[in-house]
C-alpha atoms as an extended CHARMM CRD file, in Angstrom:
* protein
*
        80  EXT
         1         1  MET       CA              0.0000000000        0.0000000000        0.0000000000  PROA      1               0.0000000000
         2         2  GLU       CA              2.8690000000        2.3080000000       -0.8040000000  PROA      2               0.0000000000
         3         3  ASP       CA              1.9210000000        5.9940000000       -1.1300000000  PROA      3               0.0000000000
         4         4  TRP       CA             -1.6390000000        5.3870000000        0.1590000000  PROA      4               0.0000000000
         5         5  TYR       CA             -2.8180000000        6.8390000000        3.4730000000  PROA      5               0.0000000000
         6         6  PRO       CA             -5.0350000000        4.9120000000        5.9140000000  PROA      6               0.0000000000
         7         7  VAL       CA             -8.7170000000        5.8210000000        5.6790000000  PROA      7               0.0000000000
         8         8  ARG       CA             -8.7240000000        7.0070000000        9.3180000000  PROA      8               0.0000000000
         9         9  LEU       CA             -6.5600000000        9.9490000000        8.1590000000  PROA      9               0.0000000000
        10        10  ALA       CA             -8.8210000000       10.9420000000        5.2340000000  PROA      10              0.0000000000
        11        11  PRO       CA            -10.4130000000       14.4060000000        5.2810000000  PROA      11              0.0000000000
        12        12  ARG       CA            -14.0150000000       14.4030000000        6.4840000000  PROA      12              0.0000000000
        13        13  ASP       CA            -14.8630000000       17.9150000000        5.2870000000  PROA      13              0.0000000000
        14        14  GLY       CA            -16.1830000000       17.2200000000        1.7680000000  PROA      14              0.0000000000
        15        15  THR       CA            -12.7730000000       17.5120000000        0.1080000000  PROA      15              0.0000000000
        16        16  PRO       CA            -12.6300000000       15.2400000000       -2.9880000000  PROA      16              0.0000000000
        17        17  VAL       CA             -9.9480000000       12.5560000000       -2.6690000000  PROA      17              0.0000000000
        18        18  THR       CA             -8.7770000000        9.5400000000       -4.6500000000  PROA      18              0.0000000000
        19        19  LEU       CA            -10.0310000000        6.3480000000       -2.9790000000  PROA      19              0.0000000000
        20        20  TRP       CA             -8.8960000000        2.7550000000       -3.3240000000  PROA      20              0.0000000000
        21        21  ILE       CA            -12.0340000000        0.6660000000       -2.7860000000  PROA      21              0.0000000000
        22        22  GLU       CA            -12.2640000000       -3.0440000000       -2.0890000000  PROA      22              0.0000000000
        23        23  ASP       CA            -15.7620000000       -4.4850000000       -1.8520000000  PROA      23              0.0000000000
        24        24  GLU       CA            -16.3690000000       -8.0650000000       -3.0060000000  PROA      24              0.0000000000
        25        25  ASP       CA            -20.1700000000       -7.6930000000       -2.8800000000  PROA      25              0.0000000000
        26        26  ALA       CA            -20.3670000000       -4.5660000000       -5.0350000000  PROA      26              0.0000000000
        27        27  PRO       CA            -17.0630000000       -3.7240000000       -6.6790000000  PROA      27              0.0000000000
        28        28  PRO       CA            -16.8570000000       -0.4300000000       -8.5440000000  PROA      28              0.0000000000
        29        29  THR       CA            -15.9420000000       -0.4040000000      -12.2150000000  PROA      29              0.0000000000
        30        30  TYR       CA            -12.4500000000        0.6940000000      -11.2140000000  PROA      30              0.0000000000
        31        31  PRO       CA            -10.9680000000        0.0610000000       -7.7460000000  PROA      31              0.0000000000
        32        32  VAL       CA             -9.4520000000        3.5640000000       -7.7060000000  PROA      32              0.0000000000
        33        33  THR       CA            -11.9590000000        6.3940000000       -7.9690000000  PROA      33              0.0000000000
        34        34  VAL       CA            -12.9000000000        9.8190000000       -6.6130000000  PROA      34              0.0000000000
        35        35  GLY       CA            -15.1200000000       10.3140000000       -3.6000000000  PROA      35              0.0000000000
        36        36  VAL       CA            -16.0710000000       12.6920000000       -0.7990000000  PROA      36              0.0000000000
        37        37  TRP       CA            -17.1050000000       12.1740000000        2.8130000000  PROA      37              0.0000000000
        38        38  GLU       CA            -20.6150000000       13.4300000000        3.4570000000  PROA      38              0.0000000000
        39        39  THR       CA            -23.3520000000       13.2650000000        6.0710000000  PROA      39              0.0000000000
        40        40  ASP       CA            -26.9700000000       12.6760000000        5.1350000000  PROA      40              0.0000000000
        41        41  ASP       CA            -29.0620000000       15.5890000000        6.4540000000  PROA      41              0.0000000000
        42        42  MET       CA            -32.1070000000       13.4120000000        7.1970000000  PROA      42              0.0000000000
        43        43  THR       CA            -30.4860000000       10.3950000000        8.8620000000  PROA      43              0.0000000000
        44        44  GLY       CA            -27.3100000000       11.9740000000       10.2470000000  PROA      44              0.0000000000
        45        45  ARG       CA            -25.2920000000        9.0090000000        8.9250000000  PROA      45              0.0000000000
        46        46  SER       CA            -21.9490000000        9.6050000000        7.2310000000  PROA      46              0.0000000000
        47        47  HSD       CA            -20.4080000000        7.7290000000        4.3110000000  PROA      47              0.0000000000
        48        48  TRP       CA            -18.1120000000        8.0170000000        1.3010000000  PROA      48              0.0000000000
        49        49  ARG       CA            -19.9580000000        9.1520000000       -1.8350000000  PROA      49              0.0000000000
        50        50  VAL       CA            -18.1230000000        7.7390000000       -4.8410000000  PROA      50              0.0000000000
        51        51  PHE       CA            -18.6000000000        9.1130000000       -8.3480000000  PROA      51              0.0000000000
        52        52  GLY       CA            -19.0260000000        6.9170000000      -11.4060000000  PROA      52              0.0000000000
        53        53  ALA       CA            -20.1070000000        8.0780000000      -14.8490000000  PROA      53              0.0000000000
        54        54  ARG       CA            -21.7740000000        4.8130000000      -15.7980000000  PROA      54              0.0000000000
        55        55  TYR       CA            -23.8220000000        4.1220000000      -12.6790000000  PROA      55              0.0000000000
        56        56  GLY       CA            -24.1360000000        7.5250000000      -11.0070000000  PROA      56              0.0000000000
        57        57  THR       CA            -22.9600000000        7.6030000000       -7.4100000000  PROA      57              0.0000000000
        58        58  HSD       CA            -22.4970000000        4.9100000000       -4.7500000000  PROA      58              0.0000000000
        59        59  THR       CA            -21.8800000000        5.0470000000       -1.0330000000  PROA      59              0.0000000000
        60        60  TYR       CA            -19.2490000000        3.1360000000        0.9370000000  PROA      60              0.0000000000
        61        61  LEU       CA            -18.2040000000        2.9090000000        4.5710000000  PROA      61              0.0000000000
        62        62  ASP       CA            -14.6510000000        3.0160000000        5.8920000000  PROA      62              0.0000000000
        63        63  GLN       CA            -14.3010000000       -0.7790000000        5.9330000000  PROA      63              0.0000000000
        64        64  HSD       CA            -14.4680000000       -0.7850000000        2.1110000000  PROA      64              0.0000000000
        65        65  ILE       CA            -11.7110000000        1.8070000000        1.6970000000  PROA      65              0.0000000000
        66        66  VAL       CA             -8.1910000000        0.3620000000        1.4380000000  PROA      66              0.0000000000
        67        67  GLY       CA             -6.5360000000        3.7860000000        1.3160000000  PROA      67              0.0000000000
        68        68  TRP       CA             -6.7240000000        7.3180000000        0.0010000000  PROA      68              0.0000000000
        69        69  ARG       CA             -4.5820000000        9.9750000000       -1.6820000000  PROA      69              0.0000000000
        70        70  PRO       CA             -5.0850000000       13.6990000000       -2.2290000000  PROA      70              0.0000000000
        71        71  MET       CA             -6.3270000000       14.6440000000       -5.6740000000  PROA      71              0.0000000000
        72        72  PRO       CA             -3.4820000000       15.4510000000       -8.0830000000  PROA      72              0.0000000000
        73        73  ARG       CA             -2.8150000000       19.1340000000       -8.5350000000  PROA      73              0.0000000000
        74        74  ILE       CA             -2.7950000000       20.5370000000      -12.0390000000  PROA      74              0.0000000000
        75        75  ARG       CA              0.2450000000       22.6320000000      -12.8030000000  PROA      75              0.0000000000
        76        76  GLN       CA             -0.4420000000       25.7180000000      -14.7870000000  PROA      76              0.0000000000
        77        77  GLY       CA              2.1180000000       26.4680000000      -17.4370000000  PROA      77              0.0000000000
        78        78  ARG       CA              3.4240000000       29.8960000000      -18.1560000000  PROA      78              0.0000000000
        79        79  GLY       CA              1.2850000000       31.6060000000      -20.7600000000  PROA      79              0.0000000000
        80        80  GLY       CA              2.9650000000       33.0780000000      -23.7370000000  PROA      80              0.0000000000
């Protein structure tokens, strides 16, 4: 799990992060995807909301997250 942080250290403030998901019952199309931590206003329960173009969004709990990384930063070149 080199270069991946444990899920307990992931930001819980709605910041998008890259997630490595492992879920045998409902695997995502790709095991590495983008998600955010959010809390449902009606139930008060929190979860990872994972984005997928083909199937919309899914939710996962910490036990399905192998690790996380910050989103890559885009370098802006010098205009000319």
